[in-house]
C-alpha positions in Angstrom: -9.0 21.4 47.5 -6.9 18.9 45.5 -4.6 19.7 42.5 -4.2 17.8 39.3 -1.0 18.4 37.2 -2.0 18.7 33.6 0.8 18.4 31.0 -0.1 19.1 27.4 2.3 18.1 24.5 1.9 19.7 21.1 3.0 17.8 18.1 6.2 18.5 16.1 4.2 18.6 12.9 4.5 21.7 10.8 1.8 24.3 11.7 0.8 22.4 14.8 0.9 25.6 16.9 -2.1 27.5 18.3 -2.2 30.9 19.9 -5.9 30.5 20.8 -6.9 30.0 24.4 -7.1 26.4 25.4 -9.6 25.0 28.0 -9.8 21.6 29.7 -12.3 19.7 31.9 -11.3 16.5 33.7 -14.0 13.9 34.0 -13.7 11.0 36.5 -15.8 8.3 37.9 -16.6 10.4 41.0 -17.1 13.8 39.5 -15.7 16.4 37.1 -13.7 19.6 37.3 -14.8 23.0 36.2 -13.8 24.0 32.6 -10.3 25.5 33.2 -8.4 28.0 31.1 -4.9 26.6 30.7 -2.7 29.6 31.3 0.8 29.5 32.7 4.1 31.2 32.8 4.8 30.5 29.1 1.8 32.5 28.1 1.0 32.5 24.3 3.9 30.1 23.6 2.5 27.2 25.7 1.0 25.5 22.6 3.6 26.1 19.9 5.0 23.3 17.8 6.8 20.7 20.0 6.0 22.4 23.3 5.4 20.5 26.5 3.6 22.7 29.0 2.2 22.0 32.5 -0.7 23.5 34.4 -2.5 23.0 37.7 -6.3 22.2 37.7 -7.9 22.5 41.2 -11.0 20.6 42.3 -12.9 20.6 45.7 -12.3 16.8 46.0 -10.8 13.9 44.1 -12.5 12.9 40.9 -11.7 9.3 41.3 -10.4 7.3 38.3 -10.2 9.6 35.3 -12.4 8.6 32.4 -12.0 11.3 29.8 -11.0 14.9 29.2 -12.9 17.6 27.4 -10.7 20.0 25.4 -11.7 23.1 23.4 -9.9 26.2 22.2 -11.3 29.7 21.7 -9.8 32.4 19.5 -8.8 35.7 20.9 -10.8 38.8 19.9 -9.6 40.2 16.5 -7.5 37.0 16.0 -8.3 34.3 13.4 -9.3 30.8 14.3 -6.2 28.6 13.9 -5.5 24.8 13.8 -3.8 23.0 16.7 -2.3 19.5 16.7 -2.0 18.3 20.3 -0.2 15.0 20.7 -1.3 14.0 24.2 -2.4 15.2 27.6 -1.0 13.6 30.8 -2.7 14.2 34.1 -1.1 13.4 37.5 -3.8 12.9 40.1 -3.5 13.8 43.8 -3.1 10.1 44.5 0.0 10.0 42.4 -1.5 8.1 39.4 -0.6 9.4 35.9 -3.3 9.1 33.3 -2.4 9.6 29.6 -4.9 10.8 27.0 -3.7 10.2 23.4 -5.1 12.8 21.0 -3.0 13.0 17.7 -5.5 14.9 15.7 -6.1 18.4 14.5 -8.5 20.6 16.4 -9.6 23.3 14.0 -12.8 24.7 15.6 -14.1 26.0 18.9 -16.2 23.0 19.7 -15.7 20.7 22.7 -13.7 17.5 21.9 -13.7 14.5 24.2 -10.7 12.2 24.5 -10.6 9.0 26.5 -7.9 7.8 28.9 -5.4 5.7 27.0 -6.1 2.3 28.5 -7.7 0.2 25.7 -11.4 -0.8 26.3 -13.7 -3.0 24.3 -17.3 -1.9 24.2 -18.5 -4.6 26.6 -16.1 -3.5 29.3 -16.7 0.3 29.0 -19.0 0.6 32.0 -19.0 4.3 32.8 -22.0 6.1 31.4 -19.9 9.1 30.2 -17.4 6.8 28.6 -20.2 4.9 26.7 -21.8 8.2 25.7 -18.4 9.6 24.5 -17.8 6.4 22.5 -21.2 6.6 20.8 -20.8 10.3 20.0 -17.3 9.6 18.5 -18.6 6.9 16.2 -21.6 8.9 15.1 -19.3 11.8 14.1 -17.0 9.4 12.3 -19.8 7.9 10.3 -20.6 11.4 9.1 -16.9 12.3 8.4 -16.0 9.0 6.7 -18.8 8.2 4.2 -18.6 5.4 1.6 -18.7 6.1 -2.1 -18.4 3.9 -5.2 -15.9 5.2 -7.8 -16.7 2.4 -10.3 -18.7 -0.7 -10.4 -17.0 -3.9 -9.4 -14.1 -2.4 -7.4 -13.8 -1.8 -3.6 -15.6 1.3 -2.3 -13.8 4.4 -1.3 -14.2 7.5 0.9 -16.6 10.1 -0.3 -14.7 13.4 -1.0 -14.8 16.1 -3.7 -11.2 17.3 -3.0 -8.3 16.6 -0.6 -9.6 19.5 1.6 -12.9 17.5 2.0 -10.9 14.8 3.9 -10.9 15.1 7.7 -7.7 16.9 8.8 -6.2 14.0 10.6 -5.9 11.8 7.5 -4.5 14.5 5.1 -0.9 14.8 4.1 1.4 16.8 6.3 2.8 20.1 5.0 6.1 18.3 4.3 4.5 15.5 2.4 2.3 17.8 0.3 5.3 20.1 -0.5 7.6 17.3 -1.5 4.9 15.4 -3.5 4.1 18.5 -5.5 7.8 19.4 -6.0 8.6 15.9 -7.3 5.7 15.9 -9.7 6.3 19.4 -11.0 10.1 19.0 -11.5 9.6 15.8 -13.5 7.0 17.5 -15.8 9.1 20.6 -16.1 12.1 18.5 -17.2 10.1 16.8 -19.9 8.7 20.2 -21.1 12.2 21.7 -21.3 13.3 18.7 -23.4 10.2 19.0 -25.6 9.3 15.4 -24.8 5.9 15.9 -23.2 4.0 16.6 -26.5 6.3 14.8 -29.0 4.0 12.2 -30.7 6.8 10.7 -32.8 8.2 7.2 -32.7 11.6 6.4 -31.2 14.4 6.2 -33.8 17.1 4.7 -31.6 17.7 3.3 -28.2 20.2 6.1 -27.2 17.4 8.6 -27.5 15.3 6.7 -24.9 18.2 6.9 -22.5 18.0 10.7 -22.6 14.4 11.0 -21.3 15.5 11.2 -17.6 19.3 11.2 -17.9 19.5 12.9 -14.4 17.1 10.6 -12.7 18.3 7.0 -12.3 18.9 4.3 -9.7 21.6 1.6 -9.6 19.0 -1.1 -10.4 17.5 1.0 -13.3 21.0 1.2 -14.8 21.4 -2.6 -14.4 18.0 -3.1 -16.1 19.2 -1.0 -19.0 22.2 -3.2 -19.5 20.5 -6.6 -19.0 16.9 -6.2 -20.1 17.4 -8.3 -23.2 18.8 -11.3 -21.3 16.5 -14.3 -20.7 17.9 -14.9 -17.2 17.0 -11.4 -16.1 13.6 -11.6 -17.8 12.9 -14.7 -15.6 14.4 -13.1 -12.5 11.9 -10.2 -12.6 9.0 -12.6 -12.1 10.5 -13.6 -8.7 12.0 -10.4 -7.4 10.8 -7.6 -9.6 7.6 -5.5 -9.0 5.2 -8.3 -9.8 6.1 -11.6 -8.1 2.4 -12.5 -7.8 1.7 -14.3 -11.1 4.2 -17.1 -11.5 3.1 -20.6 -10.4 4.5 -24.1 -10.8 3.1 -25.9 -13.8 2.0 -29.5 -13.4 0.0 -29.7 -16.6 0.0 -27.4 -19.6 -3.2 -25.4 -20.3 -5.1 -26.8 -23.2 -4.8 -23.5 -25.0 -0.9 -23.6 -24.8 0.1 -26.5 -27.1 3.8 -26.7 -26.4 5.2 -30.2 -26.9 8.5 -31.9 -26.0 10.0 -31.6 -29.4 9.4 -27.8 -29.5 11.6 -26.8 -26.6 15.2 -27.3 -25.9 16.0 -27.6 -22.2 19.3 -27.5 -20.4 20.2 -30.9 -18.9 18.8 -32.9 -21.8 15.5 -33.7 -20.1 12.2 -33.4 -21.9 9.5 -30.9 -21.0 7.3 -33.7 -19.6 10.1 -35.0 -17.4 10.9 -31.5 -16.1 7.3 -30.9 -15.4 7.1 -34.1 -13.2 10.3 -32.9 -11.4 8.5 -29.5 -10.6 10.9 -27.5 -12.7 8.4 -25.9 -15.1 6.5 -22.7 -14.3 3.8 -20.7 -16.0 2.5 -17.2 -16.1 -0.9 -16.7 -17.6 -2.2 -13.2 -18.4 -5.7 -14.4 -19.2 -7.4 -11.5 -17.3 -6.2 -9.2 -20.1 -7.8 -11.3 -22.9 -10.2 -9.3 -25.1 -9.8 -6.1 -23.1 -10.6 -3.0 -25.2 -7.4 -1.0 -25.7 -6.7 2.6 -25.8 -6.1 5.1 -28.6 -3.2 7.3 -28.0 -2.1 10.1 -30.3 -4.8 8.9 -32.6 -3.1 5.5 -32.9 -4.7 2.2 -31.8 -2.7 0.5 -29.0 -2.2 -3.2 -28.4 -2.3 -5.3 -25.3 -1.8 -9.0 -25.4 -2.8 -11.8 -23.0 0.3 -14.0 -23.2 1.1 -17.4 -21.7 4.8 -17.8 -20.8 6.5 -21.0 -19.8 9.7 -21.0 -17.7 12.2 -23.7 -16.9 14.3 -23.8 -13.7 17.7 -24.8 -15.0 20.2 -27.0 -13.1 22.1 -23.8 -12.1 18.9 -22.4 -10.5 18.1 -19.8 -13.2 14.5 -19.3 -14.3 14.6 -19.2 -18.1 11.7 -18.5 -20.5 11.3 -21.3 -22.9 8.0 -20.5 -24.8 5.8 -17.5 -25.3 2.3 -17.4 -26.9 1.0 -13.9 -27.1 -2.7 -14.6 -27.4 -4.9 -17.0 -25.5 -6.4 -18.9 -28.4 -4.0 -21.0 -30.5 -4.1 -20.2 -34.2 -1.9 -20.1 -37.3 -1.4 -16.3 -36.9 -0.6 -16.8 -33.2 2.8 -18.5 -33.3 4.5 -19.8 -30.2 7.9 -18.1 -29.8 11.1 -19.8 -28.5 14.6 -18.7 -27.6 15.8 -20.4 -30.7 13.9 -18.0 -32.9 15.6 -14.9 -34.4 16.9 -12.3 -32.0 14.1 -9.8 -32.7 11.3 -12.3 -32.9 12.1 -13.5 -29.4 12.8 -10.0 -28.1 9.6 -8.7 -29.5 7.6 -11.5 -27.9 9.2 -10.7 -24.5 8.4 -7.1 -25.0 4.7 -7.8 -25.4 4.9 -9.9 -22.3 6.5 -7.1 -20.3 3.9 -4.6 -21.5 1.1 -7.0 -20.5 2.8 -7.3 -17.1 2.7 -3.5 -16.7 -1.1 -3.5 -16.9 -1.5 -6.6 -14.7 0.9 -5.2 -12.1 -0.4 -1.7 -12.0 -4.1 -2.5 -12.0 -4.4 -5.7 -10.1 -1.3 -6.3 -8.0 -0.6 -2.7 -7.1 -3.8 -0.6 -7.3 -6.4 -3.2 -6.4 -4.6 -5.5 -4.0 -2.8 -2.8 -2.0 -4.2 0.7 -2.5 -7.9 0.0 -2.8 -8.0 -2.7 -0.1 -6.0 -0.5 2.3 -8.5 2.3 1.8 -11.4 -0.1 2.6 -9.6 -1.3 5.7 -8.9 2.3 6.8 -12.4 3.7 6.2 -14.0 0.7 7.9 -11.7 1.2 10.9 -12.4 4.9 11.2 -16.2 4.3 10.9 -16.5 1.5 13.4 -13.8 1.5 16.0 -13.3 4.4 18.5 -9.8 5.6 19.5 -10.0 3.7 22.8 -10.5 0.3 21.1 -7.4 -1.9 21.1 -7.8 -2.7 17.4 -7.9 0.9 16.5 -4.7 1.5 18.4 -3.1 -1.4 16.6 -4.1 -0.6 13.1 -4.3 3.2 12.9 -0.6 3.7 12.2 -1.0 1.6 9.1 -3.6 3.9 7.6 -1.4 7.1 7.5 -1.9 9.1 4.3 -3.7 6.3 2.6 -7.0 8.1 2.0 -5.3 11.2 0.4 -2.9 9.2 -1.8 -5.8 7.2 -3.1 -7.9 10.3 -3.7 -5.0 11.7 -5.8 -4.7 8.4 -7.7 -8.3 8.7 -8.7 -7.8 12.3 -9.6 -4.5 12.2 -11.4 -4.0 8.6 -12.6 -7.3 6.8 -13.4 -9.7 9.7 -13.9 -10.9 10.7 -17.4 -7.9 12.9 -17.9 -5.5 10.9 -15.7 -2.1 9.8 -16.9 -2.9 6.1 -16.9 -6.2 6.7 -18.7 -4.5 8.8 -21.4 -1.2 7.0 -21.9 -1.5 3.3 -21.0 -2.7 0.6 -23.4 -5.2 -0.5 -20.8 -6.4 3.0 -19.9 -10.0 4.0 -20.0 -12.7 1.3 -20.5 -10.2 -1.5 -20.5 -8.8 -0.4 -17.2 -12.1 -0.9 -15.4 -12.8 -4.2 -17.1 -9.4 -5.5 -15.8 -10.1 -4.2 -12.3 -13.5 -5.9 -12.3 -12.0 -9.2 -13.5 -9.3 -9.0 -10.9 -11.7 -8.2 -8.1 -14.0 -11.1 -9.0 -11.0 -13.6 -9.1 -9.2 -12.3 -5.9 -9.3 -14.7 -2.9 -8.7 -14.3 0.8 -5.9 -16.9 0.7 -4.1 -15.0 -2.1 -3.8 -12.0 0.3 -2.0 -14.2 3.0 1.5 -14.9 1.7 2.0 -18.3 3.4 -1.1 -19.7 1.7 -0.4 -17.9 -1.6 3.1 -19.3 -1.9 1.9 -22.8 -1.1 -1.1 -22.5 -3.6 1.3 -21.4 -6.3 3.7 -24.2 -5.6 6.7 -21.9 -5.0 7.9 -23.1 -1.5 11.3 -24.4 -2.8 12.1 -22.1 -5.8 15.7 -20.9 -5.3 16.6 -17.2 -5.3 13.0 -16.1 -4.5 13.7 -13.2 -2.1 10.1 -11.9 -2.2 9.0 -15.2 -0.7 11.9 -15.4 1.8 11.6 -11.9 3.2 7.8 -11.9 2.9 7.3 -15.1 4.9 9.6 -13.9 7.6 7.9 -10.5 7.9 4.5 -12.2 7.9 5.6 -14.4 10.9 7.0 -11.4 12.7 3.8 -9.4 12.2 1.7 -12.4 13.1 3.6 -12.9 16.4 3.2 -9.2 17.3 -0.6 -9.2 16.5 -1.1 -12.5 18.3 0.6 -11.0 21.4 -1.4 -7.8 21.4 -4.8 -9.3 20.6 -4.1 -12.2 23.0 -3.6 -9.7 25.8 -7.0 -8.1 25.2 -9.1 -11.1 24.1 -8.8 -14.0 26.5 -11.1 -16.3 24.5 -13.0 -16.8 21.3 -16.3 -15.6 22.9 -14.9 -12.2 23.7 -14.0 -11.8 20.0 -17.5 -12.9 19.0 -19.2 -10.5 21.4 -17.3 -7.4 20.4 -19.9 -5.6 18.4 -17.6 -2.9 17.2 -15.0 -5.4 16.0 -17.7 -7.4 14.1 -19.1 -4.2 12.6 -15.6 -3.4 11.3 -15.4 -6.9 9.7 -18.9 -6.6 8.1 -18.0 -3.2 6.7 -14.8 -4.6 5.1 -16.7 -7.6 3.7 -19.4 -5.4 2.2 -17.4 -2.4 0.9 -13.9 -3.8 0.5 -14.6 -7.4 -0.7 -18.0 -6.5 -2.2 -19.7 -9.4 -0.3 -17.9 -12.1 -2.3 -18.6 -15.0 0.0 -17.3 -17.7 -2.5 -13.8 -16.3 -2.5 -13.2 -17.1 1.1 -13.5 -13.6 2.6 -14.8 -13.7 6.2 -17.9 -11.7 7.1 -17.6 -12.3 10.8 -14.9 -13.9 12.9 -15.2 -15.7 16.3 -12.0 -17.7 16.8 -9.2 -15.5 18.1 -6.7 -17.3 15.8 -8.8 -16.3 12.8 -8.9 -12.6 13.9 -5.1 -12.7 14.4 -4.7 -14.0 10.8 -7.0 -11.4 9.4 -5.4 -8.4 11.2 -2.0 -9.7 10.2 -3.2 -9.7 6.5 -4.5 -6.1 6.9 -1.1 -4.9 8.3 0.9 -6.9 5.8 -1.1 -5.7 2.8 -1.0 -2.1 4.0 2.8 -2.0 4.5 5.0 -5.0 3.4 3.0 -6.0 0.3 2.6 -2.5 -0.9 6.3 -1.8 -0.6 7.1 -5.0 -2.5 5.0 -4.0 -5.5 5.5 -0.2 -5.4 9.0 0.8 -4.5 10.7 -0.9 -7.5 8.5 0.8 -10.1 11.2 3.1 -11.4 13.9 0.6 -10.9 12.3 -1.8 -13.4 10.3 0.7 -15.4 12.7 3.6 -15.6 14.2 2.0 -18.8 11.0 1.9 -20.9 11.9 -1.0 -23.2 11.8 -3.3 -20.1 8.3 -2.2 -19.2 6.4 -0.4 -22.0 3.2 1.1 -20.7 1.7 0.7 -24.2 2.6 -0.7 -27.6 1.4 0.8 -30.8 1.9 -2.0 -33.4 0.2 -5.5 -33.3 2.4 -8.5 -32.5 3.9 -10.4 -35.4 1.6 -13.1 -36.9 4.5 -14.9 -38.6 8.1 -15.4 -37.6 10.9 -13.7 -39.4 9.2 -10.3 -39.8 10.8 -8.4 -37.0 13.9 -6.2 -36.7 15.3 -3.4 -34.5 13.3 -0.9 -36.6 10.0 -2.7 -36.1 10.6 -3.0 -32.4 11.3 0.8 -32.1 8.1 1.4 -34.1 6.2 -0.9 -31.7 7.3 1.0 -28.6 5.1 3.8 -27.3 5.5 7.3 -28.7 8.0 9.7 -27.1 5.4 11.6 -25.1 3.7 8.3 -23.9 7.1 7.0 -22.8 8.0 10.3 -21.0 4.7 10.5 -19.2 5.0 6.9 -18.0 8.5 7.3 -16.8 7.7 10.6 -14.9 4.8 8.9 -13.2 6.9 5.9 -12.1 9.5 8.3 -10.8 6.9 10.1 -8.7 5.3 6.9 -7.4 8.7 5.5 -6.3 9.9 8.6 -4.5 10.0 8.3 -0.7 9.1 11.5 1.2 11.3 12.7 4.1 8.6 12.1 6.6 8.5 8.4 5.7 7.7 6.2 8.8 9.2 2.7 8.5 7.4 -0.5 9.5 7.2 -0.9 13.3 7.9 2.7 14.2 5.1 4.4 16.1 5.8 8.1 16.8 2.2 8.3 18.3 1.8 6.5 21.6 -1.6 5.0 21.4 -0.9 2.1 23.8 -0.4 2.8 27.6 -0.3 -0.6 29.1 3.0 -2.3 29.9 2.6 -5.5 28.0 1.5 -4.0 24.6 4.4 -1.5 24.9 6.8 -4.3 25.6 5.4 -6.3 22.6 6.0 -3.2 20.4 9.7 -3.1 21.5 10.0 -6.9 20.8 8.4 -6.4 17.4 10.9 -3.6 16.6 13.8 -5.8 17.7 12.8 -8.6 15.4 12.5 -6.2 12.5 16.0 -4.8 13.2 17.4 -8.3 13.2 15.7 -9.2 9.9 16.9 -5.9 8.3 20.5 -6.6 9.3 20.2 -10.2 7.8 18.7 -8.8 4.6 21.5 -6.2 4.3 24.2 -8.9 4.7 22.5 -11.1 2.1 22.2 -8.3 -0.4 25.9 -7.6 -0.3 26.5 -10.8 -2.2 23.7 -10.3 -4.7 24.3 -8.9 -8.2 20.8 -7.3 -7.9 20.0 -6.6 -4.3 16.4 -7.1 -3.1 15.6 -4.3 -0.8 11.8 -3.8 -1.1 11.1 -5.9 2.0 13.9 -4.6 4.2 11.9 -3.3 7.2 13.9 -0.1 7.1 12.6 0.5 3.6 9.0 -0.6 4.1 6.6 2.2 4.9 4.1 1.6 7.7 1.2 2.4 5.4 0.1 2.9 1.8 1.4 6.5 1.6 2.7 6.8 -2.0 
């Protein structure tokens, strides 16, 4: 007889404990053990939360190299079935070799579950018949568990589920995440109800009243915004380092529908508009995707959403200053171009309509579509097409944590028929889906890759652009890490091309995530290894860094409503000289609309205590020495960048923290 030492680690997750009987079978290349009941001196406490328990499994002879284990649990008579979250199983063979079997999933039933030894294997090198069978069975079950659905025409597809409980256990929120999410949401709404703001359909009468919506909920940047929101320099700064740095681009020729001439604008440095354009100092933001969108009716009042064009000038002292605003796309006598030289409230009102347009563009295109919905398509495709033993699964699975449930909740609570966005945003309802469809049809692969996106927008040398500076460094760090890991497993382009599971993953993303838009540069298949490295870098960057950059500052920049109104209930001025503080207050959203918007932004900016930062991998999916070393190197580079960002931020009036690796969550989890 020979003995195998089996060590079972149960996760530290809340409710990970089982008091059921646990059984195991070891399967090797030369045979298999009997199904053994794992019982030891710890008795019923062997599989409690955080426990590490060892057992002996005896076999008549050596099983050879271990391929997989079979695990099941059976409830005791008169006891209920419970759920168990094992982390991993380690098996020491009689020959002294230790095999690790990553699990990291809930076992909720009494069925037999197979788990592969942790060494990563592509499908064409998985030669053992039981390994191949296990691989096929796993993917067949995943295809059943993770089915595609279409929430609305023209946007990426999503997982099919009727409620969060329909989602497979391993992709649901933890108990901690669920509790904190519900607590944050309920306390915000309770505060509004106690103040009588949640159903007040009146206009604001003064700015001090707006400040009292969430007087106990604030951030240092939100306070700064409240003090500086009227300033032109801060207005421009937000398009580089606020929550939407994705629209601004260098302007080399004015659009034909934006007839600004040299004699209309006054520029610092005495140069003309034409001269400054030639020098590369003029920038444009164009909200054309919002043009003609049907707007909402809130509190029985028609709402207004413009599609502005905004011109900026980079001044000699490196500030980005707005110099002209046209609020509608088509030039007309009743569509004046506003300038900083106009009256205070003409100019402030024009900027307010721009900031309101930016709210819709940011939330629907930049935030919802380009991070949440794409990350869900990446995740569902991964879970349907790549088994746990695949190296790409091991690399990407940490970046899918909580994504499927947070997106389900977004569809349920934000963009559904009775969702907050649908009811209280100017672009809610029919207009929302029109904007999403337009955004989807105009999205390109290159725009998801920050080095290409920055170059295409002509922003390589814009000063004080911290989104670009931190983003490019993070892209390079992630790219080097991905290149190292994939280069370890794929020795040449042909191995990439012949990996059927990998190619199926790409096809699924192309079909369900990018909706088969060939013309926009999205790859359907990939054969060069370099192209695969770039694509996987984009997937990880989008699901972590990019989401953080456009999500975490929502309350910072939207907590003071006048800076980011979610809706406006008066049309823009058609002639100059007709605005005042009173007309601006009447234009702002009603009290209840403001309160609902601010409560939602507070919720969506709130980090949970089980937050996992970029590069931290509490689940050990990789066994091999080189990938494990690459992870440590990756973490070291992230620490160095974080330290550099913290030093830089000490000298900034408005620190830029959204791409500090310690603040970037590993996945789209909020």
